[in-house]
C-alpha positions as CSV (number, residue, x, y, z in Angstrom):
1,M,32.3,66.0,49.3
2,A,33.7,69.5,48.7
3,I,36.7,71.6,49.4
4,L,35.6,74.8,51.0
5,K,37.1,78.3,50.7
6,I,39.1,79.3,53.8
7,A,38.4,82.8,55.1
8,R,41.5,84.8,55.7
9,M,42.3,87.3,58.4
10,G,40.3,90.5,57.9
11,H,37.1,88.8,56.8
12,P,34.2,89.7,59.1
13,V,33.1,86.1,59.7
14,L,36.3,85.6,61.7
15,L,35.9,88.5,64.0
16,G,32.7,87.8,66.0
17,R,31.4,85.2,68.4
18,A,30.0,82.2,66.5
19,Q,26.5,81.0,67.2
20,E,25.6,77.8,69.0
21,V,24.7,74.8,66.8
22,T,21.0,74.3,67.6
23,D,20.5,71.0,65.7
24,P,23.8,69.0,65.4
25,T,22.1,66.2,63.5
26,S,20.6,68.4,60.7
27,P,21.6,67.5,57.2
28,D,23.3,70.9,56.7
29,I,25.5,70.3,59.7
30,R,26.4,66.8,58.6
31,K,27.3,68.1,55.2
32,L,29.3,70.9,56.7
33,I,31.3,68.5,58.8
34,L,32.1,66.2,55.8
35,D,33.1,69.2,53.7
36,M,35.3,70.6,56.5
37,A,37.0,67.2,56.9
38,D,37.8,67.2,53.1
39,T,39.0,70.8,53.4
40,L,41.2,70.0,56.5
41,V,42.8,67.0,54.7
42,D,43.3,69.1,51.5
43,S,44.9,72.0,53.5
44,G,47.3,69.7,55.4
45,G,46.2,71.5,58.6
46,I,45.5,70.0,62.1
47,G,42.4,72.0,63.0
48,L,39.6,73.9,61.3
49,A,36.8,76.0,62.8
50,A,33.5,76.6,61.0
51,P,34.0,80.4,60.9
52,Q,37.2,79.7,58.8
53,V,34.9,78.3,56.1
54,H,32.5,81.2,56.3
55,Q,30.1,79.5,58.7
56,P,29.6,81.4,62.0
57,L,28.9,78.3,64.0
58,R,30.4,76.8,67.2
59,L,31.9,73.8,65.6
60,F,35.5,72.7,64.8
61,L,37.4,69.7,63.6
62,F,40.8,68.7,65.0
63,R,43.4,65.9,64.6
64,D,43.9,63.8,67.7
65,G,46.9,61.7,66.6
66,E,45.8,59.9,63.5
67,E,42.1,60.4,64.3
68,M,40.0,63.4,63.0
69,R,37.4,64.5,65.6
70,V,34.5,66.9,65.6
71,L,33.6,69.1,68.5
72,I,30.2,70.9,68.4
73,N,29.4,73.6,70.9
74,P,32.7,73.1,72.7
75,H,33.8,74.1,76.2
76,I,37.5,74.2,76.9
77,T,38.8,74.6,80.4
78,P,42.5,75.0,81.5
79,L,43.8,72.3,83.9
80,G,46.4,73.5,86.4
81,E,48.8,76.4,86.3
82,E,51.4,75.0,83.9
83,R,51.8,76.9,80.6
84,A,53.6,76.0,77.4
85,T,55.0,78.2,74.6
86,A,55.1,76.9,71.1
87,W,54.9,78.0,67.4
88,E,51.5,78.3,65.9
89,G,50.2,78.8,62.4
90,C,46.7,79.3,61.0
91,L,45.1,78.4,57.8
92,S,43.4,81.9,57.9
93,I,46.8,83.6,58.1
94,P,48.9,81.7,55.5
95,G,52.6,81.9,55.6
96,L,53.1,83.1,59.1
97,R,54.0,81.5,62.4
98,G,54.2,82.9,65.9
99,Q,55.1,81.8,69.4
100,V,52.1,81.6,71.7
101,E,51.9,80.8,75.4
102,R,48.8,78.7,76.4
103,P,47.8,76.5,79.2
104,A,49.6,73.2,78.9
105,R,46.6,71.0,79.7
106,V,42.9,71.4,79.1
107,A,39.6,69.6,79.7
108,W,37.2,69.6,76.8
109,R,33.6,68.7,76.3
110,G,30.9,69.2,73.6
111,L,29.0,67.0,71.1
112,D,30.4,64.7,68.5
113,H,29.1,64.3,64.9
114,D,26.2,62.2,66.2
115,A,25.3,64.8,68.8
116,A,26.5,62.5,71.5
117,P,28.2,64.2,74.5
118,V,32.0,63.7,74.5
119,E,34.6,64.9,76.9
120,G,38.3,64.4,77.6
121,E,41.6,65.9,78.7
122,A,44.4,66.9,76.4
123,S,48.0,68.1,76.6
124,G,50.7,68.9,74.1
125,I,49.8,69.7,70.5
126,T,46.2,68.5,71.0
127,A,45.6,70.9,73.9
128,R,47.1,73.7,71.8
129,V,44.9,72.9,68.7
130,L,41.8,72.7,70.9
131,Q,42.5,76.1,72.3
132,H,43.4,77.6,69.0
133,E,40.3,76.4,67.2
134,N,38.1,77.3,70.1
135,D,39.5,80.9,69.9
136,H,38.3,81.1,66.3
137,L,34.7,80.6,67.7
138,D,35.2,83.8,69.7
139,G,36.8,85.8,67.0
140,I,40.3,85.5,68.4
141,F,43.5,84.9,66.3
142,Y,46.7,83.5,67.8
143,L,48.3,86.9,67.0
144,M,46.1,88.4,69.7
145,R,47.5,86.0,72.2
146,M,51.2,86.8,71.4
147,A,53.1,88.6,74.1
148,D,56.1,89.3,71.9
149,L,55.6,90.1,68.2
150,S,59.3,89.7,67.6
151,R,58.5,86.0,67.8
152,L,56.3,86.3,64.6
153,G,57.7,85.5,61.2
154,F,57.2,84.1,57.8
155,I,57.6,80.3,57.6
156,E,60.4,80.5,55.0
157,E,62.5,82.9,57.2
158,L,61.9,80.9,60.4
159,A,63.0,77.7,58.6
160,R,66.5,79.4,58.1
161,L,67.0,79.9,61.8
162,P,69.1,77.4,63.7
163,E,66.9,75.0,65.8
164,D,68.1,76.5,69.1
165,A,67.0,79.9,68.0
166,E,63.4,78.8,67.7
């Protein structure tokens, strides 16, 4: 299909609450999903939200292991009190990584690419990606979730740190 331009931090499309997708089976939405899949593969990322490609819609793609999944009009709910801290990056903030604390496990539900209801639970990197991409649908960047900005850095600089310093 097509590789879409990724909006970078500062662009207004990334700052507001995205709109619900009213017709998940429309040709425009199907084309958007295919184009977003091509863009995600091309970028080497693990998640991509519609606002990141200049479409203020509640839709994102994410990698779940080897599988690429679509979640339309998602709802993400933390499960339990356990939290996990890990490094995050963002295609809309190229070159930077920051440590973010998030719920360790989540339940998710929404619609798939055929508008069929889907739901599940996730932990680890998948839970983190679901929360990160869902944040984009509400105009939230991972930087806004960081408690300690000293844990933010350029990828090249962080790569020079000893592993135990990360």
